[in-house]
BALUM-89435 format. One record per residue (C-alpha): x, y, z; residue in three letters. Coordinates in steps of 0.1 Angstrom, whole numbers, padded with zeros to 4 digits, always signed. Layout:
N
XYZALA/...
END
This chain:
860
+0061-0098+0263MET/+0031-0101+0269GLU/+0017-0135+0277LEU/-0005-0151+0252LEU/-0027-0181+0251GLU/-0022-0192+0286ARG/-0051-0179+0300THR/-0070-0212+0303ASP/-0037-0227+0322ALA/-0035-0196+0348LEU/-0071-0205+0351ALA/-0066-0241+0360THR/-0039-0228+0385LEU/-0064-0205+0403ASP/-0087-0236+0401GLY/-0065-0259+0421LEU/-0051-0234+0448LEU/-0093-0229+0456ALA/-0100-0266+0460SER/-0110-0283+0494PRO/-0080-0302+0496GLY/-0039-0302+0482GLY/-0032-0303+0448ALA/+0000-0311+0428VAL/+0002-0294+0392ALA/+0028-0306+0364LEU/+0037-0277+0343VAL/+0055-0292+0314ALA/+0066-0285+0283GLY/+0099-0276+0261GLU/+0127-0250+0273ALA/+0118-0217+0263GLY/+0075-0230+0267ALA/+0068-0201+0293GLY/+0063-0221+0325LYS/+0082-0199+0348SER/+0068-0169+0329ALA/+0033-0188+0335LEU/+0038-0197+0373VAL/+0056-0159+0378GLY/+0023-0146+0366ALA/-0002-0166+0387PHE/+0020-0158+0415ALA/+0019-0122+0411THR/-0021-0122+0409THR/-0029-0148+0438THR/-0035-0139+0472ARG/-0013-0173+0487ALA/+0018-0175+0501ARG/+0042-0182+0475VAL/+0074-0202+0481LEU/+0097-0209+0459TRP/+0125-0238+0452GLY/+0150-0247+0424SER/+0163-0278+0412CYS/+0197-0272+0392ASP/+0218-0284+0361PRO/+0248-0287+0382LEU/+0272-0316+0380LEU/+0269-0328+0409THR/+0230-0318+0418PRO/+0229-0302+0456ARG/+0212-0324+0476ALA/+0172-0308+0483LEU/+0188-0280+0463GLY/+0150-0267+0465PRO/+0144-0276+0499LEU/+0171-0249+0510HIS/+0160-0225+0489ASP/+0126-0226+0505VAL/+0145-0228+0541ALA/+0159-0189+0533ARG/+0125-0181+0524GLN/+0106-0187+0553VAL/+0138-0196+0583GLY/+0128-0209+0615GLY/+0123-0247+0627ALA/+0127-0255+0588LEU/+0161-0238+0586ALA/+0173-0249+0619ASP/+0165-0289+0609ARG/+0177-0283+0575LEU/+0211-0269+0591ALA/+0216-0300+0611ALA/+0208-0326+0580LEU/+0235-0352+0571HIS/+0229-0369+0544GLY/+0231-0402+0555ALA/+0205-0396+0588GLU/+0173-0408+0569ALA/+0156-0406+0603GLU/+0165-0364+0605ARG/+0155-0360+0569ARG/+0122-0374+0576GLY/+0120-0346+0602ALA/+0128-0320+0576VAL/+0101-0331+0553PHE/+0075-0334+0585ASP/+0084-0297+0590THR/+0079-0285+0553LEU/+0049-0302+0556LEU/+0039-0279+0583ASP/+0050-0251+0568GLU/+0026-0257+0539LEU/-0003-0266+0555THR/-0010-0240+0581ASP/-0045-0248+0598SER/-0053-0206+0601ARG/-0086-0195+0580PRO/-0076-0187+0550GLY/-0039-0195+0550ARG/-0031-0210+0518ARG/+0002-0218+0505THR/+0021-0224+0472VAL/+0053-0242+0470LEU/+0069-0238+0434VAL/+0096-0263+0427VAL/+0109-0254+0392GLU/+0130-0274+0367ASP/+0123-0306+0389ALA/+0135-0330+0355HIS/+0173-0317+0370TRP/+0159-0328+0405ALA/+0182-0346+0429ASP/+0175-0383+0447GLY/+0167-0364+0480ALA/+0143-0343+0462THR/+0125-0368+0443LEU/+0117-0382+0477ASP/+0108-0348+0489LEU/+0079-0348+0461ILE/+0068-0380+0464ALA/+0065-0374+0507TYR/+0047-0342+0500LEU/+0023-0353+0468GLY/+0012-0386+0489ARG/+0001-0359+0522ARG/-0015-0334+0502LEU/-0048-0349+0497THR/-0065-0335+0526ARG/-0038-0305+0529ARG/-0045-0271+0519PRO/-0016-0264+0497ALA/-0007-0270+0462LEU/+0027-0280+0446LEU/+0038-0267+0414VAL/+0065-0287+0395LEU/+0076-0272+0364THR/+0097-0301+0344LEU/+0111-0299+0306ARG/+0091-0330+0295ASP/+0112-0331+0263ASP/+0145-0339+0285GLU/+0127-0370+0306VAL/+0137-0397+0286GLY/+0123-0433+0294ALA/+0148-0439+0319GLU/+0141-0410+0340HIS/+0137-0416+0377PRO/+0108-0384+0378LEU/+0085-0409+0359HIS/+0086-0432+0392ALA/+0080-0405+0414VAL/+0051-0390+0394LEU/+0029-0424+0388ALA/+0035-0428+0423GLY/+0015-0398+0431LEU/-0023-0401+0438PRO/-0041-0393+0407ARG/-0068-0372+0416PRO/-0046-0354+0433LEU/-0024-0345+0400VAL/-0036-0319+0374ARG/-0012-0321+0345ARG/-0009-0286+0326LEU/+0014-0290+0293PRO/+0023-0256+0276LEU/+0020-0263+0240PRO/+0036-0239+0215ALA/+0021-0205+0203LEU/-0002-0203+0175SER/+0009-0188+0141THR/-0019-0162+0151ASP/-0003-0153+0182ALA/+0034-0151+0169VAL/+0021-0129+0143ALA/+0011-0105+0174ALA/+0041-0105+0194LEU/+0060-0095+0158ALA/+0036-0069+0146ARG/+0037-0053+0186ALA/+0077-0057+0183ALA/+0074-0037+0145GLY/+0087-0065+0130ARG/+0077-0087+0097ALA/+0061-0120+0101THR/+0078-0138+0072ASP/+0089-0170+0083GLY/+0089-0165+0121LEU/+0069-0195+0131TYR/+0091-0219+0111GLN/+0121-0208+0124ALA/+0111-0206+0163THR/+0077-0235+0160GLY/+0061-0212+0183GLY/+0081-0212+0216ASN/+0082-0181+0234PRO/+0117-0181+0243LEU/+0125-0183+0210LEU/+0099-0158+0192VAL/+0114-0136+0218THR/+0151-0139+0212GLU/+0150-0136+0175VAL/+0126-0103+0179LEU/+0148-0087+0205ALA/+0179-0098+0183ALA/+0192-0070+0155THR/+0208-0095+0126GLY/+0203-0127+0109PRO/+0225-0152+0134ASP/+0211-0171+0157VAL/+0201-0151+0188PRO/+0230-0154+0221PRO/+0208-0168+0242THR/+0196-0195+0218VAL/+0230-0205+0208ARG/+0233-0210+0245ASP/+0212-0228+0253LEU/+0217-0254+0223MET/+0253-0257+0232LEU/+0248-0263+0268ALA/+0223-0290+0257ARG/+0254-0308+0236LEU/+0277-0304+0261ALA/+0262-0328+0285ALA/+0257-0356+0258LEU/+0282-0381+0254PRO/+0308-0379+0224ALA/+0292-0404+0200ALA/+0257-0382+0205ALA/+0270-0354+0200ARG/+0283-0364+0165GLU/+0245-0376+0156VAL/+0237-0339+0168ALA/+0264-0324+0143ALA/+0248-0347+0114LEU/+0210-0340+0117VAL/+0222-0305+0116SER/+0233-0302+0085VAL/+0203-0324+0069VAL/+0173-0296+0065PRO/+0142-0306+0077SER/+0149-0343+0094ARG/+0175-0375+0089ALA/+0162-0404+0080GLU/+0174-0437+0099PRO/+0195-0449+0070TYR/+0216-0409+0073LEU/+0226-0429+0105LEU/+0233-0461+0100ASP/+0274-0453+0106ASP/+0264-0440+0145HIS/+0252-0462+0177PRO/+0215-0466+0185THR/+0220-0458+0219ALA/+0238-0424+0209ALA/+0203-0413+0182VAL/+0183-0424+0214GLN/+0207-0406+0238GLU/+0199-0371+0219CYS/+0162-0383+0219LEU/+0160-0386+0254ASP/+0177-0355+0261ARG/+0158-0334+0243GLY/+0181-0322+0218VAL/+0161-0343+0189LEU/+0125-0355+0186VAL/+0112-0382+0164SER/+0093-0370+0133VAL/+0077-0402+0119GLY/+0101-0429+0112ASN/+0132-0396+0112ALA/+0145-0376+0136VAL/+0153-0341+0135ALA/+0160-0305+0160PHE/+0127-0294+0175ARG/+0127-0262+0155HIS/+0153-0250+0131GLU/+0171-0225+0151LEU/+0187-0250+0171LEU/+0196-0271+0145GLY/+0214-0235+0130ARG/+0229-0231+0166ALA/+0247-0267+0164VAL/+0256-0261+0128ARG/+0266-0229+0129GLU/+0289-0240+0160SER/+0306-0266+0134LEU/+0335-0254+0117SER/+0339-0256+0079PRO/+0358-0289+0076VAL/+0331-0303+0096GLN/+0303-0289+0078ARG/+0318-0300+0046VAL/+0328-0337+0059ALA/+0294-0340+0070LEU/+0275-0331+0040HIS/+0298-0351+0021ALA/+0290-0379+0041ALA/+0249-0373+0034VAL/+0255-0373-0001LEU/+0274-0405-0003THR/+0242-0421+0017ARG/+0218-0401-0003LEU/+0233-0403-0040THR/+0221-0447-0045PRO/+0186-0439-0035ARG/+0162-0439-0055ALA/+0135-0420-0036ASP/+0155-0390-0029VAL/+0147-0354-0044ASP/+0171-0342-0066ALA/+0168-0310-0047ALA/+0188-0328-0014ARG/+0212-0338-0037LEU/+0223-0304-0049VAL/+0219-0292-0014HIS/+0246-0319-0002HIS/+0269-0314-0031ALA/+0266-0275-0030HIS/+0275-0278+0003HIS/+0297-0305+0002ALA/+0319-0284-0023ASP/+0314-0311-0052ASP/+0312-0294-0083PRO/+0306-0327-0106GLU/+0278-0341-0084ALA/+0264-0302-0084MET/+0266-0305-0126LEU/+0252-0340-0127ARG/+0219-0328-0103TRP/+0211-0292-0108VAL/+0196-0298-0143PRO/+0177-0326-0130VAL/+0165-0307-0091ALA/+0156-0276-0119ALA/+0133-0291-0145GLU/+0115-0310-0115ARG/+0112-0274-0097ALA/+0098-0257-0132SER/+0074-0285-0140ARG/+0063-0279-0105ALA/+0057-0242-0111GLY/+0087-0238-0086ALA/+0107-0210-0109HIS/+0122-0194-0082ARG/+0136-0228-0070GLN/+0145-0239-0104ALA/+0167-0203-0112ALA/+0187-0210-0080ASP/+0196-0244-0090HIS/+0208-0235-0118TYR/+0225-0202-0098ALA/+0242-0228-0078VAL/+0258-0244-0111ALA/+0265-0220-0132LEU/+0300-0211-0117PRO/+0309-0245-0122HIS/+0301-0242-0158ALA/+0338-0235-0172ALA/+0344-0273-0168ARG/+0317-0280-0193LEU/+0318-0279-0230PRO/+0310-0248-0248ALA/+0278-0265-0260ALA/+0272-0281-0228SER/+0276-0242-0210ARG/+0252-0225-0232ALA/+0225-0251-0224GLU/+0228-0244-0190LEU/+0227-0205-0194LEU/+0198-0210-0216GLU/+0178-0231-0190ALA/+0189-0203-0164TYR/+0176-0173-0183ALA/+0142-0193-0189THR/+0139-0199-0154ALA/+0152-0166-0141ALA/+0129-0145-0168TYR/+0098-0169-0153LEU/+0105-0160-0119ALA/+0110-0124-0125GLY/+0147-0120-0124LEU/+0146-0103-0161ALA/+0182-0089-0157ALA/+0202-0121-0149GLN/+0183-0135-0176ALA/+0191-0113-0204LEU/+0228-0115-0190ASP/+0228-0150-0194ALA/+0214-0154-0228ARG/+0238-0131-0239ARG/+0266-0151-0230ALA/+0246-0184-0244ALA/+0243-0164-0276LEU/+0281-0156-0282THR/+0287-0192-0275LEU/+0260-0202-0302ARG/+0273-0176-0324GLU/+0309-0194-0323ALA/+0295-0227-0330ASP/+0275-0213-0363GLY/+0238-0226-0356ASP/+0212-0204-0368PRO/+0184-0220-0354LEU/+0199-0220-0317ARG/+0215-0181-0329ILE/+0175-0172-0339GLY/+0168-0188-0305GLU/+0184-0165-0282ASP/+0180-0138-0302LEU/+0144-0138-0301ARG/+0151-0144-0259TRP/+0173-0116-0259VAL/+0146-0096-0275SER/+0117-0106-0253ARG/+0140-0100-0223LEU/+0152-0064-0236CYS/+0120-0056-0235TRP/+0115-0067-0194TRP/+0145-0047-0185THR/+0128-0017-0200GLY/+0150-0011-0234ASP/+0126-0016-0264SER/+0146-0002-0292PRO/+0173-0032-0279ALA/+0142-0055-0281ALA/+0130-0045-0316ARG/+0166-0044-0327THR/+0172-0085-0314ALA/+0139-0092-0324GLY/+0142-0083-0363THR/+0179-0101-0364ARG/+0164-0133-0352ALA/+0138-0133-0380VAL/+0170-0126-0406GLN/+0185-0154-0390VAL/+0164-0179-0390LEU/+0150-0168-0424GLU/+0176-0180-0436SER/+0175-0212-0424ALA/+0142-0240-0432THR/+0115-0225-0418PRO/+0108-0242-0383GLY/+0094-0237-0349ARG/+0122-0212-0342GLN/+0109-0190-0368LEU/+0073-0191-0361ALA/+0082-0177-0323MET/+0102-0150-0339ALA/+0075-0140-0358TYR/+0050-0139-0332SER/+0076-0123-0309ASN/+0074-0096-0338MET/+0033-0091-0334SER/+0042-0089-0294GLN/+0068-0061-0302LEU/+0042-0040-0325LEU/+0012-0050-0301MET/+0034-0031-0273LEU/+0044-0004-0291ALA/+0003+0001-0300ASP/+0003-0009-0338ASP/-0024-0026-0336THR/-0025-0031-0375GLY/+0012-0043-0373GLY/+0003-0068-0343ALA/-0024-0085-0362VAL/-0004-0091-0392ASP/+0026-0107-0377TRP/+0002-0126-0354GLY/-0017-0138-0383ASP/+0017-0146-0400ARG/+0032-0169-0370ALA/-0002-0183-0366ARG/-0004-0201-0400GLU/+0032-0213-0397LEU/+0027-0230-0364ALA/-0009-0243-0376ARG/+0016-0260-0402ARG/+0043-0274-0380LEU/+0021-0281-0353GLY/+0036-0255-0328ASP/+0005-0254-0299VAL/+0032-0231-0278GLU/+0037-0201-0309THR/+0002-0206-0320GLU/-0011-0194-0278ALA/+0017-0169-0282HIS/+0000-0156-0313ALA/-0035-0159-0299LEU/-0022-0136-0269VAL/-0007-0110-0294ASN/-0031-0105-0315VAL/-0063-0107-0288GLY/-0037-0081-0268SER/-0036-0061-0297ALA/-0078-0057-0303ARG/-0088-0054-0272LEU/-0059-0028-0266GLN/-0077-0009-0301GLY/-0107-0006-0279GLY/-0124-0043-0293ASP/-0139-0058-0268VAL/-0136-0088-0290ALA/-0100-0090-0282GLY/-0107-0107-0249ILE/-0123-0139-0269ILE/-0091-0146-0288GLU/-0073-0141-0251LEU/-0096-0162-0235GLU/-0087-0188-0265ARG/-0053-0187-0259GLY/-0053-0186-0223HIS/-0067-0220-0222ALA/-0050-0234-0250LEU/-0016-0227-0231ALA/-0029-0238-0200ALA/-0042-0268-0215ALA/-0007-0277-0223HIS/+0013-0264-0194HIS/+0025-0234-0209LEU/+0022-0212-0178ASP/+0042-0182-0195ASP/+0018-0178-0221HIS/-0015-0184-0203ALA/-0003-0161-0176ALA/+0003-0131-0206ARG/-0033-0138-0215ALA/-0045-0128-0180LEU/-0021-0102-0171VAL/-0029-0082-0206ASN/-0067-0090-0200MET/-0065-0073-0165ALA/-0042-0044-0172THR/-0057-0035-0207LEU/-0092-0033-0185THR/-0079-0009-0160VAL/-0065+0013-0192ASP/-0101+0018-0202TRP/-0112+0024-0171HIS/-0138-0007-0170ARG/-0132-0007-0129ILE/-0153-0035-0117MET/-0144-0061-0145PRO/-0108-0048-0143ALA/-0107-0057-0103ALA/-0119-0093-0109ASP/-0095-0097-0135ALA/-0065-0085-0116LEU/-0077-0110-0088GLU/-0077-0137-0113ARG/-0046-0132-0130ALA/-0029-0128-0093LEU/-0041-0157-0085LEU/-0031-0180-0117PHE/+0009-0159-0113THR/+0015-0169-0077THR/+0004-0201-0075SER/+0030-0208-0100ARG/+0058-0188-0089ASP/+0055-0162-0120LEU/+0072-0135-0095ASP/+0080-0108-0125GLY/+0042-0108-0137TYR/+0027-0112-0102ALA/+0045-0081-0091ARG/+0035-0057-0123HIS/-0001-0068-0112LEU/+0000-0060-0079LEU/+0017-0028-0094ALA/-0012-0023-0116TYR/-0034-0032-0091ARG/-0021-0004-0067SER/-0030+0023-0096ARG/-0063+0006-0099LEU/-0069+0014-0059ARG/-0056+0048-0061LEU/-0081+0057-0086THR/-0109+0041-0069THR/-0101+0060-0036GLY/-0088+0027-0016ASP/-0053+0046-0009TRP/-0043+0026+0021ALA/-0041-0001-0001ARG/-0030+0010-0030ALA/+0004+0021-0011ARG/+0004-0016+0003SER/+0002-0030-0034ASP/+0025-0003-0043ALA/+0050-0012-0018GLU/+0045-0046-0022ARG/+0055-0047-0058ALA/+0087-0030-0057LEU/+0098-0050-0029ALA/+0124-0078-0038GLY/+0152-0082-0062ALA/+0154-0050-0086ALA/+0132-0054-0117GLN/+0143-0028-0141PRO/+0118-0017-0170GLY/+0079-0003-0172GLY/+0065-0033-0153SER/+0070-0012-0119LEU/+0061+0021-0136ILE/+0024+0015-0122PRO/+0039+0012-0087ALA/+0059+0044-0084LEU/+0032+0066-0104VAL/+0009+0054-0076THR/+0035+0068-0048LEU/+0043+0097-0069GLY/+0011+0106-0068ARG/-0001+0100-0033LEU/+0031+0117-0019GLY/+0022+0148-0044ALA/-0013+0148-0028ARG/-0005+0144+0006ARG/+0023+0172+0002ASP/+0051+0142+0005GLU/+0086+0142-0013PRO/+0077+0123-0044THR/+0110+0107-0056PRO/+0096+0082-0072HIS/+0082+0100-0101LEU/+0117+0107-0110ASP/+0125+0072-0114THR/+0093+0065-0137ALA/+0099+0091-0158ALA/+0133+0074-0164ARG/+0122+0041-0172TRP/+0091+0053-0190ALA/+0112+0076-0214ALA/+0134+0041-0221GLN/+0103+0026-0229SER/+0090+0044-0253ARG/+0053+0030-0248GLU/+0019+0047-0241LEU/+0011+0021-0212GLN/+0038+0039-0192PHE/+0043+0074-0207VAL/+0012+0085-0201VAL/+0005+0080-0163PRO/+0041+0095-0158VAL/+0030+0124-0176ALA/+0001+0130-0163ALA/+0019+0122-0129ALA/+0046+0153-0131LEU/+0020+0173-0148ALA/-0001+0174-0116GLU/+0029+0176-0091ARG/+0038+0208-0113GLN/+0004+0220-0109TRP/+0005+0215-0072LEU/+0038+0230-0071ALA/+0022+0263-0087GLY/+0049+0259-0119ASP/+0029+0235-0145PRO/+0052+0251-0172GLY/+0076+0224-0175PRO/+0052+0201-0177ALA/+0036+0213-0210VAL/+0058+0208-0240ALA/+0059+0165-0228GLU/+0019+0165-0217LEU/+0013+0178-0258ARG/+0040+0152-0270ARG/+0022+0124-0256VAL/-0013+0134-0258HIS/-0007+0134-0293ARG/+0009+0098-0295LEU/-0024+0089-0272ALA/-0047+0105-0300ALA/-0029+0089-0324GLU/-0033+0055-0309ALA/-0076+0059-0303CYS/-0072+0057-0266GLN/-0095+0078-0253PRO/-0086+0077-0217TRP/-0050+0079-0223PHE/-0059+0108-0245ALA/-0083+0122-0218GLY/-0063+0126-0190GLU/-0036+0145-0210LEU/-0064+0166-0222ALA/-0076+0171-0187TYR/-0042+0180-0178TRP/-0036+0205-0204LEU/-0071+0222-0204TRP/-0060+0225-0161ARG/-0031+0242-0166VAL/-0047+0264-0194GLY/-0036+0254-0224GLN/-0054+0249-0255PRO/-0071+0207-0264VAL/-0085+0214-0297GLY/-0107+0185-0306ASP/-0123+0170-0279THR/-0144+0142-0295GLY/-0123+0112-0292ALA/-0121+0117-0259LEU/-0132+0092-0227ALA/-0166+0109-0215SER/-0161+0125-0183PRO/-0130+0142-0194TYR/-0147+0154-0224ARG/-0176+0170-0203ARG/-0157+0184-0180LEU/-0133+0203-0209ILE/-0165+0214-0225GLU/-0179+0231-0188GLY/-0205+0202-0180ASP/-0188+0198-0146TRP/-0216+0182-0127ALA/-0220+0156-0155GLY/-0184+0147-0153ALA/-0187+0143-0113ALA/-0218+0123-0120GLY/-0199+0097-0141GLU/-0172+0091-0118TRP/-0196+0085-0094GLN/-0208+0059-0110GLN/-0174+0046-0123LEU/-0166+0046-0084GLY/-0142+0076-0084CYS/-0140+0098-0060PRO/-0108+0124-0068TYR/-0114+0125-0104SER/-0152+0133-0089ARG/-0138+0157-0065ALA/-0116+0169-0095GLU/-0149+0179-0118ALA/-0166+0192-0084LEU/-0141+0217-0075ALA/-0146+0235-0112CYS/-0182+0239-0096GLY/-0206+0262-0077ASP/-0204+0266-0040GLY/-0216+0237-0029PRO/-0199+0214-0054ALA/-0168+0228-0042ALA/-0173+0224-0006GLY/-0182+0183-0015GLU/-0151+0181-0032ALA/-0132+0195-0004LEU/-0149+0174+0019ARG/-0135+0146-0004ILE/-0102+0156-0004LEU/-0096+0161+0030ASP/-0116+0129+0037GLY/-0082+0115+0016LEU/-0058+0133+0032GLY/-0054+0150-0001ALA/-0039+0181+0017VAL/-0017+0196-0010ALA/-0048+0193-0032VAL/-0070+0204-0010ALA/-0047+0237-0009ARG/-0043+0245-0038ARG/-0087+0246-0046VAL/-0089+0260-0017ARG/-0065+0289-0035ALA/-0083+0286-0069ASP/-0115+0292-0049LEU/-0105+0324-0033ARG/-0092+0332-0068GLY/-0125+0327-0086ARG/-0141+0353-0057GLY/-0153+0327-0033MET/-0161+0343+0001THR/-0172+0313+0021ARG/-0143+0286+0015VAL/-0149+0254+0037PRO/-0120+0254+0064ARG/-0096+0230+0063GLY/-0080+0207+0092PRO/-0069+0226+0120ARG/-0028+0240+0118PRO/-0019+0213+0146ALA/-0035+0185+0120THR/-0021+0204+0088ALA/+0014+0206+0100ALA/+0018+0171+0112HIS/+0033+0150+0087PRO/+0003+0128+0081THR/-0025+0148+0087GLY/-0030+0132+0123LEU/-0051+0151+0148THR/-0034+0157+0183THR/-0060+0127+0196ARG/-0051+0104+0164GLN/-0012+0112+0175ARG/-0021+0101+0209GLU/-0039+0068+0197VAL/-0010+0059+0178LEU/+0013+0064+0207ALA/-0006+0040+0224LEU/-0012+0017+0198LEU/+0028+0013+0193VAL/+0034+0006+0225ASP/+0015-0025+0218GLY/-0023-0015+0238LEU/-0055-0028+0224SER/-0084-0009+0221ASN/-0101-0017+0247ALA/-0069-0004+0265GLU/-0066+0026+0246ILE/-0098+0037+0255ALA/-0096+0034+0291ALA/-0062+0051+0292ARG/-0080+0079+0274LEU/-0109+0079+0292SER/-0130+0070+0255LEU/-0156+0045+0243SER/-0139+0015+0228THR/-0160+0027+0197ARG/-0145+0060+0192THR/-0111+0045+0200VAL/-0121+0020+0171ASP/-0125+0049+0146HIS/-0097+0068+0155HIS/-0077+0037+0152VAL/-0092+0034+0114SER/-0083+0066+0109ALA/-0045+0064+0120VAL/-0047+0035+0098LEU/-0059+0052+0067GLY/-0039+0086+0069LYS/-0009+0064+0072LEU/-0019+0042+0043ALA/-0015+0014+0062VAL/-0038-0019+0065PRO/-0027-0034+0096SER/-0017-0021+0131ARG/+0013-0038+0130GLY/+0024-0018+0097GLN/+0011+0016+0117ALA/+0035+0011+0146ALA/+0062+0000+0123ALA/+0057+0031+0099THR/+0052+0057+0126ALA/+0092+0041+0144ARG/+0103+0048+0107ARG/+0087+0081+0100GLN/+0098+0094+0136GLY/+0059+0107+0145LEU/+0061+0085+0178VAL/+0095+0091+0207PRO/+0123+0065+0202PRO/+0122+0036+0224THR/
END
């Protein structure tokens, strides 16, 4: 593992060794801080003679253990006198000390010696005397004494304090080794091809823990870490071990009142031995991994009892967060306490915008809901469904709502039934079943219209407006939205009014009326002012995604960033992943293919999210694969979801992507029927960009297009033969791939420029098809593509780029790669940028991980 962030310490040791007289260096840090690694690195680079001795954590420490180690190295008089030494013979011991001092302070010119005493915190009394003896005599002697010690294990009563205090102050230099920074930990993770998420939090930046976690293959505490912690525990008295066990089940830190039943001396023993540290007025393990090691060493019965004890202490206190009570109630297997505290904790989490946490709280209680009355059970299911929906867990939310609906139907309350039906409608849409959403939404209106008109009916009207907007029925969406707003105003129902405003504004913007943005902004402001996160987010999401659909490139980028900031800050994961999927589509359009792939993969990561929301991410990956001659299973998945959704926002991109894939394969026939069907729908919806892209593909595969007047301008120009005008418009919009498509239809120079763009993007399959088309048109001087070896490589890497990638995977810096390959650093910078682009990854660490995963470098 690379020695990071220790340059200053190494320089200090070099300076001490070069000083005219002697010196004492105290290299201090917790276990695993890298003390031995630092001293070892110093020893390998210095020209001085280095003598080594170690203290050991034996039940009965060996007297002068480090001195015996040194004597074995140097032999001679020191070894002889040490062999004749008996512990009670102080006079002979003094002679041995004198001999060691002579060994260290050889007067020959240029003769410098370093004596390293490792783990001085375990030193026996005689070794402490030796350290004191040497320290007081090195002022004018050309030697360096290096002591390593675990400062977290040197309690207030440790005898080493007195020894160090007695050393001449000008002689001593303390070298504390702090934890690694977050940047250093991330660099080590990237070099190992591992994710950085949670690594610093788990290890605290401790180099040993970081190394062990990166070397481990599973989620359990690495054996080295477990052995380190359990060895410390074994050295503690029983009372102190009980303190450590209790603290191990308390997340973060344990307050004094949790330890009232334990002797103060036992707590202090844990602190003195470095098992625990003080954190404000509480105690905790220095690193989460160490606490986990202790916790995992306990039996299940012990863990349950400890959690129950903590719960008993916490429950009466008014200042305790309910989330802590839920945690300990769950681990103490106390269903009554869970059902009591889960709603409190979940409501607080929701108010704070932590919807995933709220859903997790409810999920803990649901297995115990059977003991509740039917009405209370339905309330718990409904609360969980709402939190899960906001957290992006639509499938789980739908199951819970349907279960609640069954309970409500048995009770016969139309308001509750209608409310659950409206939610079922919304969740059916999120999970990709638009027909079921329409059916449930219609039933909700029917049930609620049979009761006194209220807030539930107003929201059911607005839900119908939303469904019609999603189905591109602008008129119907506006009519239902106006009906919802009228009832909401009579009732003073701000939530429904905001919801309906978003629907009406979205419908108008979807139809090309930019005045819809005004209503969306009003809806967002109204919802945000009343802390209605879902509706406020939906306004921003619809503004952003519709702006992408209408190819307003610059406003779309800004709108996406605004919406992402809002949704991620409020834990609205479903919306955030949908936005990432749309941003991947925008970046694909603007030629930023590396970040397009990254966004698409981030959108698809995590829990399954069925339905149309992730179709843009699937289409992005499918189109990238098709253009780069890679497998494209994502398009087949997208096609299934699009067919179920029946909505143009999803159906159009999938139909276009499938047509492109078939065209590249040389067999466009299977795509024609779907192209015609979806093109007709897009034309009926008066969406010129949707209709234009589909018309372009019909034209590209040799099919008649019909009237082009309603198509977006660059598509209309290209179909009508003005390839130069189309290419110019695409260039103004900042869409290089679409520009290349238009240029490829032009003359020789234009086609050459198209091929340069395609080759630069790595679109090897498209470039190959364009070259074949150009030859078919009779062009005799078609620009040559990449070299065969490059084209044959699965990522299009050149031979030199493959060499750079291999060294990058080995963790070499650009400067080191340059030295290894006899290149300039600037040249290597360009190669690394090209490698990242062709692999479609944003960082060196992800490049290394991709190279290993795809077998682009030999296994290690």
